[in-house]
N, C-alpha and C positions, 0 to 999 in steps of 0.2 A: 448505522450506515452513513457514509459521507459522500461528498462529491469531489473532493480534492481542490475546491476553490477556497483558498485560505481567507479567513475573516480577520486575522490579526496576527501580529507577532509579539510574543511575550518572552519571559525568562524562566528558567527552571533551576531549582536548587534541591540539594539533598535535604531530607527532613525525616529523621528517625529511620523507620523501615520503608519509607516511601519518598515522595517528592512534593515540593511546593511550587506551584506554578503561578506566576504573576502575569495575568493577561491584561490587554487594554481595557479601559473602563467600559467600552462598548459591550463587553461580554457580560456585564452584570445587568440585572440580578441573575444569579445562578441558583439552582436547586440541588439539594443533596441527591445523589444517585444518578444524575444525568451523565451522558457520555460526551466526552470532549476528545477530539483528535489532536494529540500533542506530537508534533513531527511525524505524523502518520500512524501513531500508536493510539488505539482506542483506550482511554482511561476513564475511570469512574470517579466523580467527585465525591470524596468521602468526608470532607469538612470544608467549611467556608471561613475565610478570614476576611478582614476589612477590605483588602485589595488583592487577595489571592485565593487559591483553593489548594486543598491537599488531595493526593491520590496515592493509592497503594500500588506497588509494582512487584509483580511475581518474578521468581527466579527465571522462568521462561522468557519473560520480557527483557530482563537484564542480559541474558545470553544472546538473544536473537536481534536486539536492537541497540541503538547508540545512546538511548536515554540515560543510562547510568553514567556514561562518560560525559554527556552533555550536562547533567545535573551537577557532577563533580566540578566542572569548569564554570558553572553558573552561565551556561550558553543561552543563545537565542533559539526559540522553538516556533514552529508554525502552528497556529491554532484554528480549529474549525468546530462549531457546534454540530451536533447530530442533524441528519437531514430529516425534515418534515415531509410527510406524504404530499403536501401541497406545494412544496418547493420545486423550483426548476432544477432539472439535472444539467447544470451547465458544464460539468467536467465529465467524469465517468464514475461508475459505482466503485467506491473505495470502502473496504470493510473495516480498516483500521487494524487488521491482522497482518502485521509485517511478515513477509516471506523470509527475508534475509538481509544481510548488509551488503552494501556496495562500496566502492572506492572511487574518489574523484581523481582522474588521471591528468586532466588538463582543463583549464578555463581560458577560452579564447574570446577576447573582446572584439566584436565586429562593429560595422557602422551603425546598424540598427537592431542588433541583438547580441546575445552571448551564446557561445557554443560550448557545451559541457561534454567531456568524454568520461564515460562511467564504465565500470566493470563490476560483475557480480563476484563476490568472494566465493560463493558456492555455485559452481557452474551447472549444478542440477537444475537451476531455475532459468538457465539461459534459453531453454527451449520455448519459453513464453515470450522471448524477445524477437521482434522482427520490425522491419521498417513500417512506420505509420501506426504501430500498435501503441495503446495507452499503457502508462505506467505511473505509479505513484512514487515520487521522490521526496522523502521527508514530509509526506502528506499531500504534496502538490500534484494535481493532475497534469501530466505532461505527455507529449507525443514524441516517440522515438523517430528522429530524422534519418538516422543511418545506423546500420548495425552489421557486425561481422556475420559471415554465414553460420558460424556456431552460435551467435547471440550472446557470447560472453562479454564482449565489449560493444558498447553502443554510444550514440551521440544524441544530444537533446539541444534544440534551439530554444532559447528563452527570450521572450519579448520584454521590452522595457517595463511594462506594467507588472508582469510577474516578478521581475528582478527587484524592482523597487518596493514591492508590497509583500514580499516574503523574506525569509531568512537566507535565500540563496545568495544575496549580496554579501553575506559574511562567510560563504564557503571558502575553504582553502584546499589547495592541491594536497592529496594524500589523505584528506578527511574521510571518515567512514560515515555512510549515509543509510537511511532506512529505505528499503525498497519493497513495494508490493506489486506483484505482476497483476495483469488484468483478470479480474474475478471471472469474467465470462469465458476466458480461455481455459481456466482451471476446470470450470464446470463442464465445458465441452470435452475436455480430455477425460474427465472422470466418467462421463456418460458413454463415450466411445469405448473406453476400456471395459466397462460393464457389458455393453452390447457385444463386444468381441468375445467375452467369456461366457455368454449365454449360449445354451444348446440351441442348435438351429431347429426351427420349426419345420415339420414335414409339409411339403407342398401337396396339393390335391393329387397331382400325378404320381406322388410316391406311394399312395395307398393302393395296394393290389389285393386280390383274393388271398394270396399267400400270406401277405402282412396281417390282414384281418383274422385269418385263421390262427396264425402264430401268436397273436395278441388276445385270443379268446373272444373275438366278436362273432365267430361263426361256429 
């Protein structure tokens, strides 16, 4: 589990069947098997090099995220170690399980911030998008400032600290990005769906002598 508060920016490279990630020195020492969020994707450290670590990538990750393309280009990635139970939750709960890809439509430079316009590639996830909702973009905990009614296109306001301390400053128009919708919204949706499918419990007033007789109680 992560918070979406990026702790450093590194680079990612293809390495055999997996990837090699070069984090800042502040990430060391690392331990085998620990989880690291790499551009919003939860990866497991499989080997440690002098100034880098190796991680395996599944076929699902290659299809659902931009990590394969980033590694091919030796691109910049946002990095965050796993959340400790004693840590502050400064962002929002981020699982590191990317829902799908998005696309950068525009990058507007304002006086005190940057405005990004983003769209979901798969509009099935648009239902989780609304104004003031949380979303993880390449692993960064961000707040949606504006959204279409359908939720397929939305805007995000980025403050200078976030812009300068993450890989957002390297974004390009048309670039594909990793998106993870708010975990709490998905839990709520799943719970409501299950409740709707549950058979309704009988109320006290529904019990009558006829019902008791028909069900073998008398």
